[in-house]
N, C-alpha and C positions, 0 to 999 in steps of 0.2 A: 195702625192702618190709616192711610190718608186718602182723601178723595182728590182727584185731579180734575180741574176744569180747563179744557182746552178751547180757546177761542181763536177764531181766525179774523184777519183784517183784510178787507177788500178795498182796493184803491181805484179811484177814477179821477181823471184830470178834466177840469172844466175848460171851456173854450177860452176863458179869460186867464188861464194858467194856474188857477187855484187847484189844490188837491182836496179830494173828499176821501175820508177814511170811514169805513163802515164795518161794524161787527155784526155779521148776518145772524148769529145765534141769539142776539139780544136786540129785538126790534127797538128802534129809536136811538140806538147808540151810534151816532154819526158825528163826525167833527170835520172841520175845515182847517187848512193850513196853506201858507204861501209856498211851502215846500212839502215834499212827500214825508220827510222826517218830522216836520212840525205837525202835520195831520196825524201821523202815527202816534206821536207823543200825546197829542190832545185826546185822541180816541182811546188810547190805552188808559189814560187817567180817568176819563169818563166811564169806561167799562169797569174799572176797579171800584169807583165810587158807587155805581149802580149795583154791582154784585154785593159789595159790603152793606149797602142800605137794605137790599132785599133779604140778605141773610139775617141782619139784625131784626127785621120785621117778621121773620119766619115765612117769607114769601118764596115762591119758586123763582130761581134766578132767571130762568128763560122767559117765563110768562108774566111774572109779577103778581100772580094770584097766590093767595094764602094757601098753605098746605100744611100737612102734619109735620111738626118738627121732629127730627130724629131724637131718640131717647138720649143718646150720647153722641154729639156731633164729632165727626172725625176731623183731624187737621186738614186744611184745604190748601192745595198748591194750585196756582193759576199760571198757565202758559199762554201767552198771546203771540200768535205767529202771523207775520205779514204774508199775504198771498199775492197772486199775479195782479199786475196793473192792467186796468181796462183803459183804452184810449178812445 
């Protein structure tokens, strides 16, 4: 049995042309890029690092607060999906 973690990425373009990518499910996981692709790559990397760190610490992935660790953790698959662009 595996647990799936589905995260979405919201994009917004700044007036200066930079792109902001944000993972709404994990507060604070936001990254910039000069292109939409760069912003997506940066926020995907950051999201994976935050998820891995919180799992290692036994924290809730979404809030960062400590919680009870499962007796036998299931394998985890993560799907990060880009969503609509805000202008």
